[in-house]
PDB file with SEQRES, HELIX, SHEET and CRYST1 records, atoms N, CA, C and O in Angstrom:
SEQRES   1 A   88  UNK UNK UNK UNK UNK UNK UNK UNK UNK UNK UNK UNK UNK          
SEQRES   2 A   88  UNK UNK UNK UNK UNK UNK UNK UNK UNK UNK UNK UNK UNK          
SEQRES   3 A   88  UNK UNK UNK UNK UNK UNK UNK UNK UNK UNK UNK UNK UNK          
SEQRES   4 A   88  UNK UNK UNK UNK UNK UNK UNK UNK UNK UNK UNK UNK UNK          
SEQRES   5 A   88  UNK UNK UNK UNK UNK UNK UNK UNK UNK UNK UNK UNK UNK          
SEQRES   6 A   88  UNK UNK UNK UNK UNK UNK UNK UNK UNK UNK UNK UNK UNK          
SEQRES   7 A   88  UNK UNK UNK UNK UNK UNK UNK UNK UNK UNK                      
HELIX    1 AA1 UNK A   23  UNK A   26  5                                   4    
HELIX    2 AA2 UNK A   27  UNK A   34  1                                   8    
HELIX    3 AA3 UNK A   38  UNK A   56  1                                  19    
HELIX    4 AA4 UNK A   61  UNK A   73  1                                  13    
HELIX    5 AA5 UNK A   82  UNK A   84  5                                   3    
CRYST1    1.000    1.000    1.000  90.00  90.00  90.00 P 1           1          
ATOM      1  N   UNK A   1      87.315  87.814 137.247  1.00  0.00           N  
ATOM      2  CA  UNK A   1      87.897  88.235 135.998  1.00  0.00           C  
ATOM      3  C   UNK A   1      89.290  88.817 136.202  1.00  0.00           C  
ATOM      4  O   UNK A   1      90.023  89.002 135.230  1.00  0.00           O  
ATOM      5  N   UNK A   2      89.667  89.106 137.424  1.00  0.00           N  
ATOM      6  CA  UNK A   2      90.979  89.674 137.662  1.00  0.00           C  
ATOM      7  C   UNK A   2      92.093  88.672 137.412  1.00  0.00           C  
ATOM      8  O   UNK A   2      93.190  89.053 137.001  1.00  0.00           O  
ATOM      9  N   UNK A   3      91.827  87.415 137.653  1.00  0.00           N  
ATOM     10  CA  UNK A   3      92.871  86.402 137.563  1.00  0.00           C  
ATOM     11  C   UNK A   3      93.029  85.821 136.170  1.00  0.00           C  
ATOM     12  O   UNK A   3      93.847  84.922 135.973  1.00  0.00           O  
ATOM     13  N   UNK A   4      92.272  86.308 135.200  1.00  0.00           N  
ATOM     14  CA  UNK A   4      92.405  85.776 133.842  1.00  0.00           C  
ATOM     15  C   UNK A   4      93.722  86.217 133.238  1.00  0.00           C  
ATOM     16  O   UNK A   4      94.070  87.398 133.258  1.00  0.00           O  
ATOM     17  N   UNK A   5      94.444  85.257 132.705  1.00  0.00           N  
ATOM     18  CA  UNK A   5      95.706  85.560 132.041  1.00  0.00           C  
ATOM     19  C   UNK A   5      95.473  85.695 130.548  1.00  0.00           C  
ATOM     20  O   UNK A   5      94.587  85.060 129.975  1.00  0.00           O  
ATOM     21  N   UNK A   6      96.268  86.514 129.949  1.00  0.00           N  
ATOM     22  CA  UNK A   6      96.202  86.656 128.499  1.00  0.00           C  
ATOM     23  C   UNK A   6      97.370  85.886 127.909  1.00  0.00           C  
ATOM     24  O   UNK A   6      98.513  86.045 128.338  1.00  0.00           O  
ATOM     25  N   UNK A   7      97.080  85.063 126.939  1.00  0.00           N  
ATOM     26  CA  UNK A   7      98.118  84.259 126.315  1.00  0.00           C  
ATOM     27  C   UNK A   7      99.060  85.145 125.512  1.00  0.00           C  
ATOM     28  O   UNK A   7      98.623  86.069 124.826  1.00  0.00           O  
ATOM     29  N   UNK A   8     100.355  84.858 125.601  1.00  0.00           N  
ATOM     30  CA  UNK A   8     101.320  85.653 124.846  1.00  0.00           C  
ATOM     31  C   UNK A   8     101.304  85.283 123.374  1.00  0.00           C  
ATOM     32  O   UNK A   8     101.814  86.038 122.546  1.00  0.00           O  
ATOM     33  N   UNK A   9     100.732  84.141 123.029  1.00  0.00           N  
ATOM     34  CA  UNK A   9     100.695  83.686 121.641  1.00  0.00           C  
ATOM     35  C   UNK A   9      99.431  84.123 120.921  1.00  0.00           C  
ATOM     36  O   UNK A   9      99.266  83.839 119.735  1.00  0.00           O  
ATOM     37  N   UNK A  10      98.548  84.804 121.612  1.00  0.00           N  
ATOM     38  CA  UNK A  10      97.266  85.158 121.023  1.00  0.00           C  
ATOM     39  C   UNK A  10      97.413  86.058 119.795  1.00  0.00           C  
ATOM     40  O   UNK A  10      96.707  85.871 118.804  1.00  0.00           O  
ATOM     41  N   UNK A  11      98.304  87.010 119.854  1.00  0.00           N  
ATOM     42  CA  UNK A  11      98.470  87.958 118.758  1.00  0.00           C  
ATOM     43  C   UNK A  11      99.671  87.638 117.878  1.00  0.00           C  
ATOM     44  O   UNK A  11     100.108  88.490 117.104  1.00  0.00           O  
ATOM     45  N   UNK A  12     100.205  86.447 117.979  1.00  0.00           N  
ATOM     46  CA  UNK A  12     101.418  86.105 117.232  1.00  0.00           C  
ATOM     47  C   UNK A  12     101.176  86.033 115.728  1.00  0.00           C  
ATOM     48  O   UNK A  12     102.103  86.280 114.957  1.00  0.00           O  
ATOM     49  N   UNK A  13      99.984  85.711 115.292  1.00  0.00           N  
ATOM     50  CA  UNK A  13      99.711  85.565 113.862  1.00  0.00           C  
ATOM     51  C   UNK A  13      99.195  86.850 113.219  1.00  0.00           C  
ATOM     52  O   UNK A  13      98.974  86.884 112.009  1.00  0.00           O  
ATOM     53  N   UNK A  14      99.001  87.892 113.999  1.00  0.00           N  
ATOM     54  CA  UNK A  14      98.505  89.143 113.435  1.00  0.00           C  
ATOM     55  C   UNK A  14      99.595  89.831 112.621  1.00  0.00           C  
ATOM     56  O   UNK A  14     100.783  89.714 112.921  1.00  0.00           O  
ATOM     57  N   UNK A  15      99.173  90.542 111.598  1.00  0.00           N  
ATOM     58  CA  UNK A  15     100.109  91.262 110.740  1.00  0.00           C  
ATOM     59  C   UNK A  15     100.519  92.547 111.452  1.00  0.00           C  
ATOM     60  O   UNK A  15      99.658  93.305 111.898  1.00  0.00           O  
ATOM     61  N   UNK A  16     101.821  92.803 111.563  1.00  0.00           N  
ATOM     62  CA  UNK A  16     102.234  94.063 112.202  1.00  0.00           C  
ATOM     63  C   UNK A  16     101.835  95.257 111.348  1.00  0.00           C  
ATOM     64  O   UNK A  16     101.930  95.212 110.121  1.00  0.00           O  
ATOM     65  N   UNK A  17     101.387  96.326 112.000  1.00  0.00           N  
ATOM     66  CA  UNK A  17     100.886  97.486 111.279  1.00  0.00           C  
ATOM     67  C   UNK A  17     101.550  98.756 111.808  1.00  0.00           C  
ATOM     68  O   UNK A  17     101.894  98.861 112.985  1.00  0.00           O  
ATOM     69  N   UNK A  18     101.715  99.709 110.906  1.00  0.00           N  
ATOM     70  CA  UNK A  18     102.144 101.057 111.257  1.00  0.00           C  
ATOM     71  C   UNK A  18     101.004 101.958 110.808  1.00  0.00           C  
ATOM     72  O   UNK A  18     100.912 102.333 109.639  1.00  0.00           O  
ATOM     73  N   UNK A  19     100.147 102.296 111.748  1.00  0.00           N  
ATOM     74  CA  UNK A  19      98.928 103.032 111.399  1.00  0.00           C  
ATOM     75  C   UNK A  19      98.002 102.101 110.632  1.00  0.00           C  
ATOM     76  O   UNK A  19      97.786 100.964 111.050  1.00  0.00           O  
ATOM     77  N   UNK A  20      97.452 102.567 109.517  1.00  0.00           N  
ATOM     78  CA  UNK A  20      96.541 101.707 108.755  1.00  0.00           C  
ATOM     79  C   UNK A  20      97.241 100.833 107.719  1.00  0.00           C  
ATOM     80  O   UNK A  20      96.578 100.084 107.001  1.00  0.00           O  
ATOM     81  N   UNK A  21      98.577 100.915 107.629  1.00  0.00           N  
ATOM     82  CA  UNK A  21      99.310 100.234 106.564  1.00  0.00           C  
ATOM     83  C   UNK A  21     100.103  99.066 107.142  1.00  0.00           C  
ATOM     84  O   UNK A  21     100.616  99.136 108.258  1.00  0.00           O  
ATOM     85  N   UNK A  22     100.190  98.004 106.368  1.00  0.00           N  
ATOM     86  CA  UNK A  22     100.987  96.832 106.722  1.00  0.00           C  
ATOM     87  C   UNK A  22     102.447  97.242 106.901  1.00  0.00           C  
ATOM     88  O   UNK A  22     102.974  98.017 106.103  1.00  0.00           O  
ATOM     89  N   UNK A  23     103.099  96.732 107.936  1.00  0.00           N  
ATOM     90  CA  UNK A  23     104.481  97.133 108.225  1.00  0.00           C  
ATOM     91  C   UNK A  23     105.455  96.650 107.157  1.00  0.00           C  
ATOM     92  O   UNK A  23     106.538  97.219 107.018  1.00  0.00           O  
ATOM     93  N   UNK A  24     105.097  95.611 106.398  1.00  0.00           N  
ATOM     94  CA  UNK A  24     105.982  95.137 105.330  1.00  0.00           C  
ATOM     95  C   UNK A  24     106.111  96.151 104.208  1.00  0.00           C  
ATOM     96  O   UNK A  24     107.033  96.058 103.398  1.00  0.00           O  
ATOM     97  N   UNK A  25     105.216  97.107 104.146  1.00  0.00           N  
ATOM     98  CA  UNK A  25     105.278  98.133 103.107  1.00  0.00           C  
ATOM     99  C   UNK A  25     106.426  99.102 103.342  1.00  0.00           C  
ATOM    100  O   UNK A  25     106.814  99.826 102.425  1.00  0.00           O  
ATOM    101  N   UNK A  26     106.972  99.132 104.539  1.00  0.00           N  
ATOM    102  CA  UNK A  26     108.012 100.092 104.859  1.00  0.00           C  
ATOM    103  C   UNK A  26     109.420  99.560 104.612  1.00  0.00           C  
ATOM    104  O   UNK A  26     110.386 100.280 104.864  1.00  0.00           O  
ATOM    105  N   UNK A  27     109.574  98.333 104.133  1.00  0.00           N  
ATOM    106  CA  UNK A  27     110.902  97.821 103.792  1.00  0.00           C  
ATOM    107  C   UNK A  27     111.556  98.602 102.652  1.00  0.00           C  
ATOM    108  O   UNK A  27     112.763  98.834 102.714  1.00  0.00           O  
ATOM    109  N   UNK A  28     110.826  99.021 101.614  1.00  0.00           N  
ATOM    110  CA  UNK A  28     111.468  99.877 100.607  1.00  0.00           C  
ATOM    111  C   UNK A  28     111.971 101.203 101.189  1.00  0.00           C  
ATOM    112  O   UNK A  28     112.960 101.755 100.706  1.00  0.00           O  
ATOM    113  N   UNK A  29     111.305 101.708 102.209  1.00  0.00           N  
ATOM    114  CA  UNK A  29     111.773 102.931 102.855  1.00  0.00           C  
ATOM    115  C   UNK A  29     113.101 102.687 103.567  1.00  0.00           C  
ATOM    116  O   UNK A  29     113.965 103.564 103.586  1.00  0.00           O  
ATOM    117  N   UNK A  30     113.265 101.522 104.140  1.00  0.00           N  
ATOM    118  CA  UNK A  30     114.534 101.159 104.767  1.00  0.00           C  
ATOM    119  C   UNK A  30     115.647 101.118 103.731  1.00  0.00           C  
ATOM    120  O   UNK A  30     116.759 101.576 103.991  1.00  0.00           O  
ATOM    121  N   UNK A  31     115.350 100.573 102.561  1.00  0.00           N  
ATOM    122  CA  UNK A  31     116.335 100.576 101.482  1.00  0.00           C  
ATOM    123  C   UNK A  31     116.655 101.978 101.006  1.00  0.00           C  
ATOM    124  O   UNK A  31     117.795 102.265 100.642  1.00  0.00           O  
ATOM    125  N   UNK A  32     115.661 102.854 101.005  1.00  0.00           N  
ATOM    126  CA  UNK A  32     115.888 104.236 100.583  1.00  0.00           C  
ATOM    127  C   UNK A  32     116.745 104.989 101.596  1.00  0.00           C  
ATOM    128  O   UNK A  32     117.459 105.924 101.230  1.00  0.00           O  
ATOM    129  N   UNK A  33     116.681 104.594 102.848  1.00  0.00           N  
ATOM    130  CA  UNK A  33     117.531 105.243 103.849  1.00  0.00           C  
ATOM    131  C   UNK A  33     118.996 104.857 103.681  1.00  0.00           C  
ATOM    132  O   UNK A  33     119.884 105.647 104.000  1.00  0.00           O  
ATOM    133  N   UNK A  34     119.257 103.650 103.184  1.00  0.00           N  
ATOM    134  CA  UNK A  34     120.638 103.229 102.951  1.00  0.00           C  
ATOM    135  C   UNK A  34     121.192 103.771 101.640  1.00  0.00           C  
ATOM    136  O   UNK A  34     122.407 103.892 101.487  1.00  0.00           O  
ATOM    137  N   UNK A  35     120.322 104.099 100.697  1.00  0.00           N  
ATOM    138  CA  UNK A  35     120.733 104.655  99.410  1.00  0.00           C  
ATOM    139  C   UNK A  35     119.926 105.924  99.167  1.00  0.00           C  
ATOM    140  O   UNK A  35     118.974 105.914  98.387  1.00  0.00           O  
ATOM    141  N   UNK A  36     120.299 107.014  99.830  1.00  0.00           N  
ATOM    142  CA  UNK A  36     119.463 108.223  99.797  1.00  0.00           C  
ATOM    143  C   UNK A  36     119.548 108.991  98.480  1.00  0.00           C  
ATOM    144  O   UNK A  36     120.458 109.790  98.261  1.00  0.00           O  
ATOM    145  N   UNK A  37     118.599 108.732  97.631  1.00  0.00           N  
ATOM    146  CA  UNK A  37     118.429 109.480  96.387  1.00  0.00           C  
ATOM    147  C   UNK A  37     116.949 109.863  96.284  1.00  0.00           C  
ATOM    148  O   UNK A  37     116.093 109.254  96.925  1.00  0.00           O  
ATOM    149  N   UNK A  38     116.671 110.857  95.488  1.00  0.00           N  
ATOM    150  CA  UNK A  38     115.276 111.288  95.340  1.00  0.00           C  
ATOM    151  C   UNK A  38     114.420 110.189  94.742  1.00  0.00           C  
ATOM    152  O   UNK A  38     113.290 109.970  95.180  1.00  0.00           O  
ATOM    153  N   UNK A  39     114.953 109.490  93.736  1.00  0.00           N  
ATOM    154  CA  UNK A  39     114.159 108.459  93.082  1.00  0.00           C  
ATOM    155  C   UNK A  39     113.928 107.264  94.001  1.00  0.00           C  
ATOM    156  O   UNK A  39     112.890 106.609  93.900  1.00  0.00           O  
ATOM    157  N   UNK A  40     114.883 106.960  94.906  1.00  0.00           N  
ATOM    158  CA  UNK A  40     114.672 105.820  95.806  1.00  0.00           C  
ATOM    159  C   UNK A  40     113.611 106.147  96.853  1.00  0.00           C  
ATOM    160  O   UNK A  40     112.814 105.282  97.217  1.00  0.00           O  
ATOM    161  N   UNK A  41     113.594 107.392  97.341  1.00  0.00           N  
ATOM    162  CA  UNK A  41     112.527 107.784  98.262  1.00  0.00           C  
ATOM    163  C   UNK A  41     111.177 107.823  97.551  1.00  0.00           C  
ATOM    164  O   UNK A  41     110.158 107.436  98.122  1.00  0.00           O  
ATOM    165  N   UNK A  42     111.174 108.287  96.309  1.00  0.00           N  
ATOM    166  CA  UNK A  42     109.921 108.307  95.545  1.00  0.00           C  
ATOM    167  C   UNK A  42     109.413 106.888  95.312  1.00  0.00           C  
ATOM    168  O   UNK A  42     108.212 106.633  95.400  1.00  0.00           O  
ATOM    169  N   UNK A  43     110.324 105.970  95.017  1.00  0.00           N  
ATOM    170  CA  UNK A  43     109.937 104.572  94.823  1.00  0.00           C  
ATOM    171  C   UNK A  43     109.409 103.959  96.120  1.00  0.00           C  
ATOM    172  O   UNK A  43     108.454 103.182  96.098  1.00  0.00           O  
ATOM    173  N   UNK A  44     110.030 104.309  97.250  1.00  0.00           N  
ATOM    174  CA  UNK A  44     109.574 103.799  98.542  1.00  0.00           C  
ATOM    175  C   UNK A  44     108.187 104.335  98.890  1.00  0.00           C  
ATOM    176  O   UNK A  44     107.333 103.590  99.370  1.00  0.00           O  
ATOM    177  N   UNK A  45     107.966 105.611  98.651  1.00  0.00           N  
ATOM    178  CA  UNK A  45     106.645 106.198  98.925  1.00  0.00           C  
ATOM    179  C   UNK A  45     105.602 105.598  97.994  1.00  0.00           C  
ATOM    180  O   UNK A  45     104.470 105.347  98.406  1.00  0.00           O  
ATOM    181  N   UNK A  46     105.975 105.368  96.747  1.00  0.00           N  
ATOM    182  CA  UNK A  46     105.064 104.734  95.797  1.00  0.00           C  
ATOM    183  C   UNK A  46     104.706 103.314  96.243  1.00  0.00           C  
ATOM    184  O   UNK A  46     103.561 102.886  96.095  1.00  0.00           O  
ATOM    185  N   UNK A  47     105.679 102.587  96.786  1.00  0.00           N  
ATOM    186  CA  UNK A  47     105.405 101.238  97.292  1.00  0.00           C  
ATOM    187  C   UNK A  47     104.466 101.283  98.493  1.00  0.00           C  
ATOM    188  O   UNK A  47     103.570 100.447  98.610  1.00  0.00           O  
ATOM    189  N   UNK A  48     104.662 102.244  99.379  1.00  0.00           N  
ATOM    190  CA  UNK A  48     103.789 102.375 100.552  1.00  0.00           C  
ATOM    191  C   UNK A  48     102.366 102.718 100.118  1.00  0.00           C  
ATOM    192  O   UNK A  48     101.405 102.159 100.647  1.00  0.00           O  
ATOM    193  N   UNK A  49     102.226 103.622  99.171  1.00  0.00           N  
ATOM    194  CA  UNK A  49     100.896 103.971  98.652  1.00  0.00           C  
ATOM    195  C   UNK A  49     100.271 102.766  97.954  1.00  0.00           C  
ATOM    196  O   UNK A  49      99.069 102.530  98.073  1.00  0.00           O  
ATOM    197  N   UNK A  50     101.087 102.008  97.230  1.00  0.00           N  
ATOM    198  CA  UNK A  50     100.587 100.795  96.576  1.00  0.00           C  
ATOM    199  C   UNK A  50     100.074  99.775  97.577  1.00  0.00           C  
ATOM    200  O   UNK A  50      99.025  99.169  97.362  1.00  0.00           O  
ATOM    201  N   UNK A  51     100.807  99.578  98.673  1.00  0.00           N  
ATOM    202  CA  UNK A  51     100.347  98.667  99.721  1.00  0.00           C  
ATOM    203  C   UNK A  51      99.063  99.175 100.355  1.00  0.00           C  
ATOM    204  O   UNK A  51      98.174  98.384 100.673  1.00  0.00           O  
ATOM    205  N   UNK A  52      98.956 100.480 100.542  1.00  0.00           N  
ATOM    206  CA  UNK A  52      97.752 101.048 101.141  1.00  0.00           C  
ATOM    207  C   UNK A  52      96.537 100.817 100.249  1.00  0.00           C  
ATOM    208  O   UNK A  52      95.476 100.420 100.731  1.00  0.00           O  
ATOM    209  N   UNK A  53      96.691 101.064  98.959  1.00  0.00           N  
ATOM    210  CA  UNK A  53      95.591 100.840  98.012  1.00  0.00           C  
ATOM    211  C   UNK A  53      95.244  99.361  97.932  1.00  0.00           C  
ATOM    212  O   UNK A  53      94.071  98.995  97.860  1.00  0.00           O  
ATOM    213  N   UNK A  54      96.265  98.513  97.944  1.00  0.00           N  
ATOM    214  CA  UNK A  54      96.050  97.069  97.883  1.00  0.00           C  
ATOM    215  C   UNK A  54      95.233  96.593  99.084  1.00  0.00           C  
ATOM    216  O   UNK A  54      94.338  95.761  98.936  1.00  0.00           O  
ATOM    217  N   UNK A  55      95.539  97.120 100.271  1.00  0.00           N  
ATOM    218  CA  UNK A  55      94.791  96.712 101.457  1.00  0.00           C  
ATOM    219  C   UNK A  55      93.381  97.285 101.472  1.00  0.00           C  
ATOM    220  O   UNK A  55      92.469  96.661 102.015  1.00  0.00           O  
ATOM    221  N   UNK A  56      93.187  98.464 100.884  1.00  0.00           N  
ATOM    222  CA  UNK A  56      91.839  99.020 100.807  1.00  0.00           C  
ATOM    223  C   UNK A  56      90.945  98.157  99.921  1.00  0.00           C  
ATOM    224  O   UNK A  56      89.732  98.102 100.128  1.00  0.00           O  
ATOM    225  N   UNK A  57      91.532  97.489  98.944  1.00  0.00           N  
ATOM    226  CA  UNK A  57      90.766  96.597  98.073  1.00  0.00           C  
ATOM    227  C   UNK A  57      90.601  95.201  98.668  1.00  0.00           C  
ATOM    228  O   UNK A  57      89.932  94.353  98.078  1.00  0.00           O  
ATOM    229  N   UNK A  58      91.202  94.959  99.826  1.00  0.00           N  
ATOM    230  CA  UNK A  58      91.009  93.692 100.511  1.00  0.00           C  
ATOM    231  C   UNK A  58      92.094  92.661 100.273  1.00  0.00           C  
ATOM    232  O   UNK A  58      91.915  91.493 100.617  1.00  0.00           O  
ATOM    233  N   UNK A  59      93.207  93.060  99.696  1.00  0.00           N  
ATOM    234  CA  UNK A  59      94.303  92.132  99.440  1.00  0.00           C  
ATOM    235  C   UNK A  59      95.424  92.332 100.453  1.00  0.00           C  
ATOM    236  O   UNK A  59      95.690  93.447 100.899  1.00  0.00           O  
ATOM    237  N   UNK A  60      96.072  91.223 100.804  1.00  0.00           N  
ATOM    238  CA  UNK A  60      97.350  91.300 101.485  1.00  0.00           C  
ATOM    239  C   UNK A  60      98.398  90.862 100.474  1.00  0.00           C  
ATOM    240  O   UNK A  60      98.049  90.429  99.376  1.00  0.00           O  
ATOM    241  N   UNK A  61      99.661  90.966 100.820  1.00  0.00           N  
ATOM    242  CA  UNK A  61     100.704  90.619  99.859  1.00  0.00           C  
ATOM    243  C   UNK A  61     100.631  89.150  99.435  1.00  0.00           C  
ATOM    244  O   UNK A  61     100.693  88.877  98.237  1.00  0.00           O  
ATOM    245  N   UNK A  62     100.500  88.185 100.365  1.00  0.00           N  
ATOM    246  CA  UNK A  62     100.390  86.787  99.913  1.00  0.00           C  
ATOM    247  C   UNK A  62      99.147  86.522  99.068  1.00  0.00           C  
ATOM    248  O   UNK A  62      99.205  85.751  98.110  1.00  0.00           O  
ATOM    249  N   UNK A  63      98.031  87.150  99.412  1.00  0.00           N  
ATOM    250  CA  UNK A  63      96.797  86.948  98.646  1.00  0.00           C  
ATOM    251  C   UNK A  63      96.936  87.546  97.252  1.00  0.00           C  
ATOM    252  O   UNK A  63      96.469  86.957  96.277  1.00  0.00           O  
ATOM    253  N   UNK A  64      97.570  88.706  97.145  1.00  0.00           N  
ATOM    254  CA  UNK A  64      97.781  89.324  95.837  1.00  0.00           C  
ATOM    255  C   UNK A  64      98.687  88.455  94.971  1.00  0.00           C  
ATOM    256  O   UNK A  64      98.429  88.285  93.779  1.00  0.00           O  
ATOM    257  N   UNK A  65      99.747  87.906  95.561  1.00  0.00           N  
ATOM    258  CA  UNK A  65     100.640  87.037  94.787  1.00  0.00           C  
ATOM    259  C   UNK A  65      99.920  85.775  94.319  1.00  0.00           C  
ATOM    260  O   UNK A  65     100.154  85.306  93.205  1.00  0.00           O  
ATOM    261  N   UNK A  66      99.042  85.219  95.165  1.00  0.00           N  
ATOM    262  CA  UNK A  66      98.251  84.055  94.746  1.00  0.00           C  
ATOM    263  C   UNK A  66      97.290  84.415  93.622  1.00  0.00           C  
ATOM    264  O   UNK A  66      97.106  83.630  92.692  1.00  0.00           O  
ATOM    265  N   UNK A  67      96.677  85.590  93.695  1.00  0.00           N  
ATOM    266  CA  UNK A  67      95.747  86.019  92.644  1.00  0.00           C  
ATOM    267  C   UNK A  67      96.480  86.222  91.320  1.00  0.00           C  
ATOM    268  O   UNK A  67      95.963  85.856  90.264  1.00  0.00           O  
ATOM    269  N   UNK A  68      97.673  86.800  91.369  1.00  0.00           N  
ATOM    270  CA  UNK A  68      98.465  86.975  90.147  1.00  0.00           C  
ATOM    271  C   UNK A  68      98.862  85.625  89.580  1.00  0.00           C  
ATOM    272  O   UNK A  68      98.794  85.414  88.369  1.00  0.00           O  
ATOM    273  N   UNK A  69      99.279  84.705  90.451  1.00  0.00           N  
ATOM    274  CA  UNK A  69      99.650  83.363  89.993  1.00  0.00           C  
ATOM    275  C   UNK A  69      98.457  82.654  89.365  1.00  0.00           C  
ATOM    276  O   UNK A  69      98.613  81.943  88.372  1.00  0.00           O  
ATOM    277  N   UNK A  70      97.271  82.838  89.931  1.00  0.00           N  
ATOM    278  CA  UNK A  70      96.070  82.222  89.376  1.00  0.00           C  
ATOM    279  C   UNK A  70      95.753  82.788  87.994  1.00  0.00           C  
ATOM    280  O   UNK A  70      95.369  82.045  87.091  1.00  0.00           O  
ATOM    281  N   UNK A  71      95.912  84.094  87.827  1.00  0.00           N  
ATOM    282  CA  UNK A  71      95.658  84.706  86.515  1.00  0.00           C  
ATOM    283  C   UNK A  71      96.660  84.215  85.474  1.00  0.00           C  
ATOM    284  O   UNK A  71      96.294  83.989  84.321  1.00  0.00           O  
ATOM    285  N   UNK A  72      97.914  84.049  85.871  1.00  0.00           N  
ATOM    286  CA  UNK A  72      98.934  83.585  84.932  1.00  0.00           C  
ATOM    287  C   UNK A  72      98.766  82.105  84.589  1.00  0.00           C  
ATOM    288  O   UNK A  72      98.974  81.700  83.446  1.00  0.00           O  
ATOM    289  N   UNK A  73      98.393  81.308  85.578  1.00  0.00           N  
ATOM    290  CA  UNK A  73      98.296  79.866  85.402  1.00  0.00           C  
ATOM    291  C   UNK A  73      97.022  79.470  84.684  1.00  0.00           C  
ATOM    292  O   UNK A  73      97.051  78.573  83.840  1.00  0.00           O  
ATOM    293  N   UNK A  74      95.924  80.100  84.987  1.00  0.00           N  
ATOM    294  CA  UNK A  74      94.643  79.733  84.403  1.00  0.00           C  
ATOM    295  C   UNK A  74      93.774  79.022  85.417  1.00  0.00           C  
ATOM    296  O   UNK A  74      94.188  78.793  86.553  1.00  0.00           O  
ATOM    297  N   UNK A  75      92.572  78.676  85.003  1.00  0.00           N  
ATOM    298  CA  UNK A  75      91.599  78.106  85.936  1.00  0.00           C  
ATOM    299  C   UNK A  75      91.797  76.612  86.159  1.00  0.00           C  
ATOM    300  O   UNK A  75      91.424  76.099  87.214  1.00  0.00           O  
ATOM    301  N   UNK A  76      92.377  75.899  85.187  1.00  0.00           N  
ATOM    302  CA  UNK A  76      92.522  74.448  85.303  1.00  0.00           C  
ATOM    303  C   UNK A  76      93.866  74.131  85.942  1.00  0.00           C  
ATOM    304  O   UNK A  76      94.916  74.537  85.442  1.00  0.00           O  
ATOM    305  N   UNK A  77      93.821  73.404  87.049  1.00  0.00           N  
ATOM    306  CA  UNK A  77      95.041  72.967  87.718  1.00  0.00           C  
ATOM    307  C   UNK A  77      95.065  71.449  87.655  1.00  0.00           C  
ATOM    308  O   UNK A  77      94.193  70.786  88.217  1.00  0.00           O  
ATOM    309  N   UNK A  78      96.052  70.903  86.979  1.00  0.00           N  
ATOM    310  CA  UNK A  78      96.144  69.458  86.841  1.00  0.00           C  
ATOM    311  C   UNK A  78      96.716  68.843  88.111  1.00  0.00           C  
ATOM    312  O   UNK A  78      97.550  69.444  88.789  1.00  0.00           O  
ATOM    313  N   UNK A  79      96.255  67.639  88.420  1.00  0.00           N  
ATOM    314  CA  UNK A  79      96.690  66.982  89.641  1.00  0.00           C  
ATOM    315  C   UNK A  79      98.094  66.415  89.506  1.00  0.00           C  
ATOM    316  O   UNK A  79      98.796  66.250  90.505  1.00  0.00           O  
ATOM    317  N   UNK A  80      98.504  66.120  88.299  1.00  0.00           N  
ATOM    318  CA  UNK A  80      99.838  65.570  88.085  1.00  0.00           C  
ATOM    319  C   UNK A  80     100.611  66.472  87.140  1.00  0.00           C  
ATOM    320  O   UNK A  80     100.037  67.143  86.282  1.00  0.00           O  
ATOM    321  N   UNK A  81     101.903  66.474  87.313  1.00  0.00           N  
ATOM    322  CA  UNK A  81     102.748  67.286  86.445  1.00  0.00           C  
ATOM    323  C   UNK A  81     102.753  66.699  85.041  1.00  0.00           C  
ATOM    324  O   UNK A  81     102.440  65.524  84.852  1.00  0.00           O  
ATOM    325  N   UNK A  82     103.105  67.514  84.064  1.00  0.00           N  
ATOM    326  CA  UNK A  82     103.033  67.081  82.666  1.00  0.00           C  
ATOM    327  C   UNK A  82     104.001  65.950  82.378  1.00  0.00           C  
ATOM    328  O   UNK A  82     103.733  65.151  81.481  1.00  0.00           O  
ATOM    329  N   UNK A  83     105.110  65.840  83.090  1.00  0.00           N  
ATOM    330  CA  UNK A  83     106.082  64.792  82.793  1.00  0.00           C  
ATOM    331  C   UNK A  83     105.698  63.450  83.402  1.00  0.00           C  
ATOM    332  O   UNK A  83     106.338  62.440  83.110  1.00  0.00           O  
ATOM    333  N   UNK A  84     104.667  63.417  84.244  1.00  0.00           N  
ATOM    334  CA  UNK A  84     104.194  62.158  84.810  1.00  0.00           C  
ATOM    335  C   UNK A  84     103.031  61.549  84.026  1.00  0.00           C  
ATOM    336  O   UNK A  84     102.647  60.412  84.299  1.00  0.00           O  
ATOM    337  N   UNK A  85     102.472  62.258  83.078  1.00  0.00           N  
ATOM    338  CA  UNK A  85     101.346  61.742  82.307  1.00  0.00           C  
ATOM    339  C   UNK A  85     101.823  60.701  81.299  1.00  0.00           C  
ATOM    340  O   UNK A  85     102.843  60.881  80.634  1.00  0.00           O  
ATOM    341  N   UNK A  86     101.078  59.629  81.202  1.00  0.00           N  
ATOM    342  CA  UNK A  86     101.378  58.606  80.195  1.00  0.00           C  
ATOM    343  C   UNK A  86     100.559  58.920  78.954  1.00  0.00           C  
ATOM    344  O   UNK A  86      99.330  58.983  79.008  1.00  0.00           O  
ATOM    345  N   UNK A  87     101.230  59.111  77.865  1.00  0.00           N  
ATOM    346  CA  UNK A  87     100.542  59.497  76.632  1.00  0.00           C  
ATOM    347  C   UNK A  87     100.654  58.370  75.611  1.00  0.00           C  
ATOM    348  O   UNK A  87     101.365  58.512  74.616  1.00  0.00           O  
ATOM    349  N   UNK A  88      99.971  57.264  75.839  1.00  0.00           N  
ATOM    350  CA  UNK A  88      99.946  56.174  74.854  1.00  0.00           C  
ATOM    351  C   UNK A  88      98.620  55.484  74.860  1.00  0.00           C  
ATOM    352  O   UNK A  88      98.411  54.541  74.096  1.00  0.00           O  
TER     353      UNK A  88                                                      
END                                                                             
């Protein structure tokens, strides 16, 4: 077992984390550091808390965006676009 190598690509698809929160949640904090106002820090902290709550419910950012798109679009997805349908 000593000679087993660990692949460097094994963890390439994992989501980077800062503690229990997704690291993408801290981008608003980076913006708040460039524009230091009380409301920008409050907005950044609110975004981090929002990401934390979202992950506690089992959503990631791409999954949440897909769920929102599904709610807006509806349950029926047509195979062809409306401009390709022949209506005669």
